[in-house]
N, C-alpha and C positions, 0 to 999 in steps of 0.2 A: 077342725076341717082337715085332720091328718089323712082322712080317707082320699081326698082329692089328689094331692101330690103323689100318694102311694099308687093310686090307680093310673095316673099319668106315667109314673115310673115303670110299672109292670107292662103297660102298653108299649112303651118305647123298647123295653127289654124284649118283648115278644116279637118286635120287628126284626130282631137279630136272627130270627128263624129263616129269614130270606138270604142270609149271608152265603148259603150254599150256591146260590145263583152266580155269585161273583168268583167262585172257585172252578167253574166248569172249564174256563180257558187255561187253567194252570196244569202243568204236567204233574205227574205223581211225585217226582223228585222235588219240585219247587213247593208243592203243597206240604210235603213232609217237613221241609225246612221251615216253612211258615208256621206249621203247627207247633214245632218245638219252641219257637220264639213266643208264640201266643200262650202256650202252656206255662212257660217260665214266668211271664208277666202276670198271668192269671193267678198262679200260686202265690206270687208276691202280694197281690192285692188282697187275696183272701186272708193270708196270715197277717198282713198289716192291719186290715180292718178288725180282725179278731183281737190282736194283742194291743193295738193302739187306740181302738175306739170302744169295742164291746166290753172287754175285760175291765178297763177303767170305769166305764159306766156302771157295770155291775158292782165293782168295789165301792163306788160312791153311793149307790142306792142301798144295797143290803149287805155288801161284803160277800166273801166266798163261803157261804153256808152250805150245809149238807144238801138241801134241795137243789141248789145251783150246780153242785158237782154231779149229782145224780142226773140232772137234766142234760148236762154236757155229755156224760157217758151214755145216757139214753139215746141222744141224737146219733152218736157214733155207732151204737148198736143197731139203730133203725136203718141207718145208711148201709151198714154191712148186710143186714137182712134183705134190704131192697135189691142190692147188687146180686145177692146169691139166690133169692127166691124168684125174682122176675127178670134176672139178667140185665139189670139196669146199670150201665156203665157210663160215666161222664165222658170218657175219652176213648176213642177207637183207633185202631191201626188203619191208616189210609194206604191201601195197596191195590195195585191193578190185578192181584191174584186172589184177593179175599172175596168170598161170596157170602152174602148174608141172607138166608132165607127166612129171616125173623123180623121183617119190616113191621108187621102189625104188632108183634110183641114189643118191639122197640118203641113204637108210638105210645103204647100203654105205659111202659116204664117211664118214658119222657113226660107223660102227663102227670104221673106221680111226682116226678122231679120238679116240674113247673109249679105244681100245687105248693110244694114246700118252699120253692123260691118266692112265691107270692106271700106266703106266711112270714118268711124271713124279712122281706121288704116291708110288709105291713107292720110287723113288730118294731122295726127300727124307726119308722115314722111316728109311731105312737110315743116313742121316747123323745125324739128330737129331730127337727128338720135336717140338720147337718148330718146326723147319724144316718138318717134315711137316705140322703144323697150319696154318702160314702158307701153304704151297704149296697145301694143300687148299682153303683159303679163296679164294686167287687163282683156282684152277681153277673153284671153285663159282660165283664171281661172273661169270666169263666164260661159264659154261655157261648162265646164266639167259637172256640175250638170244639166245644161239644156239638153245636149245631152243624158245624162242618162234618163231623163224624156221623151225626144222625142223618144228614142229607145223603152222605155216601152210602149208608146202610140201606136207605129206602130205594135209591137208584139201583144198587146191586141186587135188591130184592125184587126188582121188576116193575117198580112204580115209574110212571112217566115223570118227567121233570116238573111239569105243572102240578100234577097230583101230589108229588112229594113236597113241593113248596107249600101248597094249600093245607095239606094235612099237618105238616110241621108247624104251620102258623096257628092252626086250630088247637093243636096240642099245647102250644106256647100260651095261648089265651086262658088256659086252665089256671094260670097264675092269678088271674082276677078273682077267682073263687077263693084262693088262698088268702088274698088281701082282705076280702070282705069278711071271711071267717075270723081272722085274727083281730081285725078292728072291732068287730061286734063282741067277740068273747073277751077281748082285752079291756073293753069298757064295762062289761057287766060282771066279770069274774075277778074278784080282788086278789092281788098277788100273782096274777098270771103273767104279767109282762116280764118281770125278771127271769122267770123260767123260760119264756120264749126267747129272750136274749141269750140265755145260756144254751138253749137248744141250737140257736143260730151259730154260736161259737163252736159247739161240738160238730155241727155239720160242716162248717168251713174248715176246721182242723182236719176232719176226715177226708174231705175232698182234696185239700192241698197235700196232705202227707201220704194218703193211700192211693189216690187216683192220679195226681199230677207229678209229684216229685219222682216216683218210681219210673214214670215215662221218661223223665230227664236223664235218669241213670243209664238208659239204654244208649245214650250218646257218650262214647269214651274218648273221642278226639279232644285234645286239650283246647284247641282254638274254639270249637263250638261249645264246649262245656263252659269256657270263660264267657262266651257271649250269653249263654243261658243264665249264668250267675249275674251278669250285668242287668238283664231284663227282670230277673227275680228281685234284685235290689231296687230296680226302678219301680216295680209294683209296690213294694213296701214304702218307698220314698213318696209315691203319690198319696198313699194313705196317711203318711206322716205330714204331708203338706196340709191335709185337711184338718189336722189337729191345730195348726197355726191359725186357722180361721175360726176356731171355736172360742 
């Protein structure tokens, strides 16, 4: 019955698409400060889930064999191609001067992203319930700043607030397809699950190190950099806490 908690998880994660509604009352400066904290925490949860849950699970199941390494590298290359071919970016600058005439393109890119998120969550639940929960939390925390950026792009592209929220939610629900695909293929194709976990690890590493941490480097003030480090460690600590429950 791994499909049921996986579907519940992706539906809950999809609801995060409405987070943009709660940012409308915030000023640009406050929103930027909030994004830096959220991005720090998200990077920590992604790295923590990868190195504290996924890699140990892979080592226990089959070890770090060549197909696993290729799957990790393949995920990183795929994410790179997605960002460059369809201009899919997880995090966007929030500015009152930025104008984004690419709202529809952003929705398409976000749909691909959500499909992969669904596959990641589905693969984790096929392995273990606790791994599924931890991975869902990692996905959820990196979805929050992303959805804020996506909402800003749609609004700046001329979409009404209601239409932007509805379309963002529909795009988020594509994750359900990802879950169903992975659960079906994972059960009928032998040896697929470890490769999916390795793919998840590669995707998480790419997002954390290429999309998130470079954003944090833009803050050079010592006090704020220290705060970002605290939240980065907090994200890792949250994933470490889940290892104690296993």
